[in-house]
N, C-alpha and C positions, 0 to 999 in steps of 0.2 A: 433441480435446485431452483427454488422460488426467488421472487424479488426481494423478500426480507433477508434471506440468506446471502444473496449477492450484494445487497446494499450493506449488510453487516461486514462482509469481507472487504467491500470497497472502503468502508470507513476504517477498518483495521489497517488495510494497506496504505491508506492516505495519511496515517499518523506520522510516518517518517517525513513525508513531504510537508505536512503541517508544521513539524518541528523546524525544518529548514526554512519554511516560509515565515515562521515567527521570527527567526533570526534575520531574515532579509528585511522584514518590516521594521525590526528594531534598528537596523543599520541605516535605514532610509531617513534622510533629513526631511524630505517632503514626500508624503504619500500621494500617489496618483493612481487613478483607476487603471490607467494604461500599464503602469509597472506591476500593479497587483494582478491584472489580467494576464500579463506576460508570464509571470511566475506560475500562475494557475495553468496557463496553456502548456508550458513545458512539462510540468509535473503531471497534469491530466493526460496529455498525449502519450507520454512514456508509460504511465500506469495503465493505459488502455492497450498500448502496443505490446508490452512485455507478456501479458497473459496469452496473447495470440501466438507469440513466438514459442512460449512454453507449451501451449496446447499442441502445436504441430510437432514439437519435439516429443511430447508425451505420446502422441498417436503412434509414433514409431515403436514405442516400448509397450504399448497397451496390450497386445496379444500375449506378451511374455509374463505380465504380472497382474492380469485381470483377477486372479484368485486372491491377491493380497492388496488390491488397489485401495481399499478402505484404510488399511494399515499405512500405506504410503502417504495418503492424504493426511491421516492423523499425525504421523511423524513429521512430515514437512511443515504442516501448519503449526504444530507444537514447537518445532525448532525455530521457525521464523518468529513466532510469538515470544518465545523465551529469549531469543536474541534481542528483540525490540525492548523487552523489559530490562535486560542486562545493560543495553546501551543507554537507557534512561538514567542509570546510576553511574555512568561513566563520565569521563571528562567532557566539559563543554567544548563544542567545536567552534572554531573561529568562522564567523560568517560576516561578509561585507556586503555592500550595496551594489556590487558588480553584477550587471544583468547581461553581460556580453554572451554571444552565442556559445563560445567555448566553455565559459563558466557554468551557464545554465544547462548545457548539454551534459557536462560531467555530473552536476548535481541531480539532474533528472534521471540519468542512468543509475547513479548510485542509490537513489531513493526508490527505484522501481525494480531492483534485482529480486526482491521478495515476490513481486508480482509475477516474475518469470516462473518461479517455483510453484506458485499457486496455479498458474496456467497449466503446468504439467499435471497437477491434480485434477484440473477440470477435464483433461482428456480422459482420465480414468472414470470420471463421474458422468460422462456424456452430457456435459453442459453446453448449451448454445453459446459458443465463444463470442460471436459478434454482439449478442445481447449482453453477456457478462462483461466484455471489454468496454462497451458503451457505458454501462452502469458504473463500473470502476473508474473510468476516465472522467466522467461528468462529476462523480462524487469527489474525486481527488481535485478536480479543478475548483469546485465550490469551496471545499475545505481549505485548499491552499490560498485562495483569495482571502478567505476569512482569516487564515493564519497570518498573512501579511498585515492585515488591519489590526489584529490582536497584538502582533509583535510591535507594531508602530505605537500603539496606545499603551499596552501593558508591559512590554518587554518579555523576558524569558520565563515569567512566572508559570506559564502553562505548558512549556515545552516538554518537560520530563513526564508530566501527568498524561499528556497526549500519547507519548510513546508507551507508557505503561498500559493505558486504556486500549491502545491498538494491539498490543501484545496479548492482552487478556481476551479480546474479541477473537483473534486468530486461533488461540488455544481452544477457546470455547467452540468455535466452528469445527475444528479438528475433532474434538470430543463428540460433538453432535453427529458428524459424519460416521464415526466409528460406532457409536451407540445405535444409530439408525440401522446400520448394516448388520449389527449383531441382534437386531430386533428388540432392543431394550427400550427404545423410545418409540 
């Protein structure tokens, strides 16, 4: 899997974190680089950590499902993407300006569960997990910091659009993996 594919997956996975970061930015009375960086750090760190955990979980199952690994990747990415799109049309979540360790830990884990499932697919696709996790983490950090700024300036205008875009990207990557394996691309 190349840089463009990993960057695309990173952008797709970062959209949940972006949406929450927009809410955090919206709730901040004064925006500071320190607070935006803290939000980006939590989300980026966990978005990098979770694919690693998923990868090592997936390695344990790899021998059993190698013949259908492309279908597993297609289904997982498709389901994650569809869920992100569905959440974009759901009720708005209440977000406040609390940046305490407990609050940010819960939000970071909640927004990175999708990355755990993607990490499982990476095990089947023989992706360099350190490289992939670094790209996903840095991408999420940057997008989250931007999300805090956008939220502070524009409010929730882009939150659902970001979740829809992220879902579409993940579904497209799942389709690409399947089509490449079937030698259609």
